[in-house]
N, C-alpha and C positions, 0 to 999 in steps of 0.2 A: 506510510505511502499507501495510497489508492490507487489499484491498477484499473484500467478500464475493460470492459468487456468489447468494447468495439472491435478489438484484434482477436481473430481467431486463427487456427491453424489455415494457413494459407493466403493467411489475409492480414491486414494491418492490426498491430494491437498495441492499446494505448493502456498504460497501468496508471494507477492514482495514487500508488503506494510511492512517496519520496520524500525522505529527510532532507531537506536543505541545511549543510552544515556551514559554519561559519567563514569556512574558506570559502564557500560561495558553488561547490560542487554538491550534485544531488546524488541521495542515498538510493533513490529508485524512481521508474519513469511509469507513465501511461500508456495505454494501447491504443491505437488509432482506428477509426471510423470502421473499418471496413473489415475488423475483427472486433470480439465483443470489447465492451468499452472497459477498458482496465490494462494498463501498462507499467511496468516496471521500471523504474530509475535506474541509476548507476547504482552499483555497490559502494558505500562508504568507505572511506579507506581503514576505519576501526571495523572490519570484517569479523566474523564469527570464526573460530578457530576451524579450520576442516577437520570433517571427521575423521576418528583415528589419531589426532594428533592432541585430544582433549584428553587429560588423565580420568582415570574411571571414577563416578561417583555411586555410591551404593544408593539406589533408590529406598525410599521409603513413603509408605501409602497412608493419605490421610484419611480418617474415615470420614463417608460422605453422610451427610445428614439426610439424606434421602433427595427425591427430585423437588429443585428447587421451583417455586411459585414463578411463572411467567407474567403474574397478573400485577401491575403498578399498584402500589401502594395510594390511598386516599392521599388529595396534595396535602402537604403540611406534615403529612406521618413522619416519625423521627425514629431513629435506632435507640432502643435501649432508653427512651426518654432523654435523647440530644438533639439538639435543633440542627436541621441539615446546614452544613457549611460552617459547622464549630469550628471558632480559628483554634482552639488549642488542638485540633487534629484528632489523628488516630489513636486515641487512648486504647490501650489494649483490652479486650474484653475478656479475653481468657489466655491461658498459656497453656499450648501443647504439651504435654508428656514428651518430654526428651526434644529431639531435633529433627522433626520430620522432613528436611532436606538433607540433610547429614552434609552442613554447609564445611565447605575446605579452602584452602587461601586458592585464588585463581592465578595459574603460575602467569601470567600476562598482565597481574596487574601494575600498576606502575607507583600506586602508593602506599602498597600495606593495605589498603581496604576493602580490596575486592574478593569476593569468595562466587563458588560455583557450586551450584547442587542439582538436585532432581526431587520432583513431587509426583508418586503415581496417584493419580484420578481414575473414575471410572470412564471407561469408553461410552458406555451408556448410562446416564445418571440415572434413568428409571428403572435401571438394574444395577446397582453398585456393587453386586456381587460376582458379576461376571469379569469379561475381560476389560484390561487397562490400558491407560496410557501412561507413558513415562515423559512427563515435563523437564525440560532444561533449562536452567534459570542463569542467570547473574545475579550479583547484589552488590551494590558498594553502599558501605557503609556511612551514617552521617556522623558530624561531631556531636559525640553525648553530650555535651553541654548545651549544645544546641537545637538538638534533635526535635523536630514535631511529629513526625511519623513515617509511615510508608507509602511512596510513591510509585505506582506501576507506569510502565512506560511501554508505548508500542508503536515502532517507525512506518506500519502502512501496509498494505499487498491489495487482497491477502497473499498468504504465501511464502512470505518474508519472514525467516526467523528474524527475532527481535534482540536478543541477546547483544548484540554488537550495541544496542544503545548505552547499555553500562560498563562496556570495555572503552567506549570513547566518552562518557558521560563528563570528564573534566573540560575537553574542549566542547560537547554538545549544549551544556547546560550553565548558568551561570553560577558562580562560586557560592551565590546565597542559597541556590537550590541543592545544591551538591552538600553544604554543610549541614542542612536543616532535614534532608530526608534520605532513609533509606532507599536508595533508588535501585528498583527491581523489576530487570525485562526477564521475558521467556522467549521461548521458540514456540509460538501458539502450534497445538495438537495439528498433527500431518505435516509442521514443516521445520527444516534447520534440523538442528542436533536431538529434538523430541522425536520420539517412537511410538509406533510404528509412522513412519513418513510416506506421504503420497508419492507412488512412481507410477509414470504412465508410460514413458517411452524412453528409449537407451540414447546415450550420446551420439552413436552413430547415427540416430536418427534425427537430430534437429535441423540439419540444412534441409535433408528430404520434406519436413513438414513445414517450415518456415522460411527458408532461402531458395525454394525450387518452384514454387507455383508462381503463375503469372496473376497477379493480383487483378487486373484488369482482362478477365479471358475474353476472348474474341471468337472463340468456335465452341462448340459442343463438344468436344474433347477435354480442353483447357476445363470448362465449368464441370465437368464429370471430375476430372482430377482433384478440384477444391472440394467438391461435395464427398468425394471418396477419402481424401485424408481428412475432413471433418469428421465421418464417421467411423472411420477408423480410430483416430484419436478418444474420441468418448466412449469406444467400446473398449479401448486398452485401459483406461482410467477406471470404469466401471468394472470392468474384469478383475485388475491387478490389485484393485483397491475394495474388492466385493465387502470385505469386513469390516471396515472402515468408511465407506463413503456415505453413508447415512447419518453418520456422528462425526463430522468435519467442519460443520459448519459454526458460523459465526455466536448462534444462540450456544453452543455447548463451548466455545472460548470465554464467552462472558461466563458460563458456569465455571470454568476454569480457575476465572479471577476471584471469584469468590471461594472458590478451593483454596486457594492461595493464600487469602487473606485470612481464612479460618487456621489456614496451618501456620500461618505467621502469629496469630492470637492477636490479630487485630479487628477492634469492632467497625472501625471504619477505613476507608482508603482515599488517599490521593491519586488523581489519574491524568496523564499527559499523552494524548496520541496524535499522530501525524496521518494526514489521509485517510488511509481506509482506517487507519487506526482509530479517527472520530467514529466511523460508523460502530467498530465494536465498543468504542466506549460508552456511545449514545445507547447502545443494545444494552452493556451491562447496566448502566445507569435505568434503564428502563423496568429489568428484571429484577434489581436489586438495589433499589433507591436507598434505602434506610442506611446503605453502607456505604454511600456517596458521601466524604467529606469538600471535595470540590473537583472538578474535573475541567480539563482543557482538551478543545478538538478542534486540531488547526489543519484547515486544508478539508473541508468535510463535503462529502459527497451529499448528493440531496436522498434522503432517506424516503421521501414520496413519490420519486421517480420510477418508471417501468424502465426494465431492461433497453428498451428501444429509447424511450426519452435520456437513458444516462448516457448510452452510446452518443448520441446526438448532442448531450452538452457537451460530453467531453471531446469528440471529435472536432465540435465549432471551438474550443476552447484552446485547442493546438492548434487550429487553421490561424486564429486572432494572434496568437504569440509569435506564429509562423511569418505572419504578414509584418507582425512587429521587428521583427531579426530581418528582413529583408528590407525594410524601410531604413533601417540605422544602417543597412549595408550599403545601401544605394547612396545614403547620405557622407558616408567615410569615403574620401580617397584611398585609404591606408586598408581598406577592406579587401581581402584576396578575392571576393568574390562580386567586387564593385560593379563594374561591366559600365562604366561610364553615367552612373547612376540609375541603371537599368537593371537592379538586380532582379526586380520581380520578374521581369519578361525572360531574362538569360535563365531562371529558376524553371520557369514553365517549358521552353525550349528543352533546357536538359532532360527534364523527367519525360520529355515525349519521346525524346531521343533513347536514353535509358530503355524506356518501355518497347520500344521498336529494335533495338539491337543491345542487350546487356554489355556491360563492359568488364574486363578481367579486373579479379581481383588479387589474391594470391594463388600459389600454388596448392593444389589440393580442395580448394573451398570453389562453392559455386559463383559464378559471373554475378556481378550487380545488378540484379534488374530492379523495377520500379516498387517493388514491394520491399526490396533491401533498403534500396535509397529512403524512401518514406519513412521505414521503421528507425533508420538512423536520423533523420530529422526528428523524429517523434524523442528520441531519446535527447537530445540536444535541448529541446524544448525544457526541459525540467528545471535546466537553471540558463543563466547568462553565463556562466563559467565555462559552458562549453561552446558559445558562439564563436569565437575563433577557431576553433577544431573545426567546427562545421564549416565554417566558410574557406576555410582551407582545403577541407575534405570536397567541398563543391568544386573548386577551382580545378583540385587534381581531377575529379570526375571530367569536367571539360575536357582536359587532356589525355581522356582514356586512360585514368589510373583508379582505380575503385577500392584499393585498400583502405583510406581513411573512413569511406562511408560503411566499407566492412566492420571496420575497428570499432565504429560507434553503434551498428548493428550489433556487434558479439558483445558489447557493454551492457545491451538494453537486457540481453539474454543469461548476461553473467556467464560467457564463456570462461575458463580457467585457459591459462598458458599451455595447459597439457592437453587442450582438447575437449576435456571435460564439462559438465555443465552441473550445477546442484539443481533443486528441483524447485525452484523457486515460480516459474512459468506454469509447470504442470499444475503445482498446488494451486495455484492463482485462480487457473481457469476452472479448476474442479470444485474449489471452495465458493467460488464465485455463483457457479451454478447450482450449487445446492443451498445456496441460499435464497433462491427465487424459484418460485413454481411455475413462472413465464416459459411456457415451451411454444413457440411458433412452428407454424408451415414453412416447408422450403419457400412456398410462393410468398408467404408474408415478410420471410426474412428478406427475399429479394427486391420488395415492396421497399421495406424498412432502409435498405442500402441505397435505395436509388434517390430516398428523401435525404438522407444523411449526404451523399455526393452534392446533390444540389444546394445545401447549406455550407459545404465544406469542399468545393472541388479541388483545392489543392492538397489536403491529406487524404480525403477518398475519392479518388478520380471517378469519373464518370466508367460504369459496368463494374466496379468494384461490388464483391461479394463476400457474406462472411455466414458462417454457421457455428456461432460462439455457442450455446447450450441446446441448439436444436434438437441432437442426438443423445443426450444425456439423461439417466434416467430422471424422473421428479423426486425431490425431496421429502421425506416424512416430516422433519421436521424446519420449512423455510424461516428466515429470521424474521424476529417479530417484529409488530410495529411501534415504531420508534414514539416515546412521549415523554420520558423524563419525569413524569408525575413523581412527586414527593423529593426528587432529588436535589432541589434545590437550584440556585443559578448554578448554567453552566456557562462557562466562556466559549464561543465559537468564533474563531478565527478564519476570515476569508482575504484572499490577495487580489486586487485590480485585475492581475495579469496573470492569474495562474491558469495554465494549459490543462489539466488535469482534474483539477476541482474548482471548475469556475466559480467566479464571485455569488451567482445565483444560486448555486448548489450548496454553497456555505451558508447563503440568505435561508433559503428552505428548510436548512437543518436547525438553524435558529428557530425558525418559525414552527416546527413541528415539536419541540420540545417547550415542555410548561412553562420554564422559565431561562430561555436561551438568550444569552447577552452578545449579539454580534460585533466585532470588532473587525473594522474594514482596514486593512494595511494596502498602502498604495506603493505596487512593484509588480516587477515580471519575474516571478518564480513560483516555484510550486512550495507550497506552505509559509507562513508570515514571520515566525519567531524571531529568526535573525535578520530579517530586512533592514529594521532600523531599531534605535534605542528606545523608540516609544512604544513599537511591539513587543519588544525584549521585556522592558521594565512592567507594562500593562499585565503581561503573564505571571511574570514574577512576584508582584504584590500581590495578586488574587491567589496564587497558590499560597503566596506565605500566609495572607490571611484573606480567607475568601468573604470572612463575615466583613469586614471594613472594606474591600478593596475589590468589590465584585463590580466591574465596569458598569456603566450605564448602554441599553442597548444602542448600536447605529454607531458607537464610538470609535473615531477615525484615526488612523496613524500615518503621517505623511512623512 
C-alpha cells in the first residue's frame, strides 16, 4: 500500500498503501488532498497478531558488511557472474552459520509451513556497532521439489507492518507462487511488531487530531487550530522518536532487505510489492541491483514527483474514482444513494450540510464533520467492495445518522474494537516526511492546497489546508533517486481506475527505471494483481521465469 501525503493532521489523509485481496477488500487506503498525500486502506482479514499474543522469538544479529553503496551498478552488471533475471533464481551464495532468524512454527499457520522469526540489524548502517533494530518476519515455505528461491513481499504504506502477507499467503497469491517460493514478509523498521516502533500520539488523541478540526476553516481561530495541531504532531513525532527518526526512511528499509537476503544465504531475491511497496522495491533495486532476480511493483507512485505533485496526483485520482462511484449509483435505482439519478448533486448538498452542521455519530465519539465524511469516502475508494457500504452510509447521513460514515473513517485509521489504534498512521506520516527533503512554508502549503482544491473540489473542498511535513525535521538520508540501473527488467503494474496510485504515477515509475515494463490493467481499484486472469497470469509467469516471460512494455490486461 502506498499512503498519500495529501492528508495530514486536521485535514484529509490519503494513503497509497493498499493491497486488494481476492475477496475484493482493500488492505490499506490513501490520504486525501487536504492532508499529505498518502492514506492507508482497510486492513485485510489476515492481520498481524496483536503485540503480546505472538510467542516470543529470540532475536539473532546478522553481521553487517558495512554501509552498502547507494550508487547503481553499470547497466548490465551482474551478481557474481549471473545474469539479471536468471530463471533459476535465488541460488544460495553462502549459508549463514546457524539460524540467524531462530525460525519457529507460527502458531496461526494453517498448513504447517509457516514460520516466524526475528532478525537484528543496525539502526545506522554507517555505524553497525551501535544501536540495533529487531525486525519481525514471517515465512511460508515452498514445496522443496518446486522451490525456486525466496520472494520478499510488502503490502505498502509506508507505516504498515507487512508480515500479514505471509499469514494470508494461500489466499493472496496463486498456488504456483506459493509452491515455488519461500514467501518472506517483514514488518519494516518502525512498524508493526518490529522494534523500536514509531509512536507519536496516544489512543485518546486520535479524535482530537483527526476527527475534530474543520478541514475547511472559515475563521482565523479554525485555521490556527489546524496549524497548531500540525506543529504539535510533528513535534511529538520528532521528540518521542528522537533516537530513530533519522533512520526509519525507505533507504534503510532497502538496506534491511539486503540484510535479510544475506542472513538467508541467498545470492539474489525475488520481490513483489504493492503500492508504497513499489517505491520500496524500486529503491532496493536501485541500491542493490545485482541482487535482483525479478521484481514486481504493483500500483506504483511517481518517483519523480515532488510532495505537492504527489498530493495533486493522488487527490485527483480519488476524485475520479468518487465520480465513477456517483455515476454508477445514479445509474442504478437499487443504490441507496440513488436520488432519482442525481447522486452527484445529492452528494454535494450533503457535504455542504455536514460542513455547516456536523451530524451525530455514536455515543462518546465526535460528530461527523466534513473531514470525517471525506476520509470515510476515501477509504471506500480503495475497492469497489466498499461501495455498497458507502452508499448506505451516505443515505444514513442524509437522515441524520453518522455511524456508517464514522465506521469507514475508523477503518481508515485502523481503530480497534477496544478503542485503541496501531501506529500505522503515525509511522506513515513520519516515514513519508523523512523520505523527502521538501519543506515548504505555511504560505506555500496554502497555495498548494488551493491548487489541489481547484483540481479536485469534491475530495479537497475550497478552503482546505494541510501541513503534512511542514514542521518535521529535515532528513539526513532522503530517499535515493530511483533508476533500477543494472537490475534487469522490472514489471510495473498500473490500473486505469486506481485512486491512490493513478495510472500516470505507475507509468512514470516505469519510465524512471532503466528497464521498466509497464502492464496496464483496466479496472477501478488500487493495485491490479487480482483484477482479472490476465493481470494475475502476467505477474505469475514473470516471477516464475523472468527471462522468458518479462512482458513487453505497455502490455494491456482487460
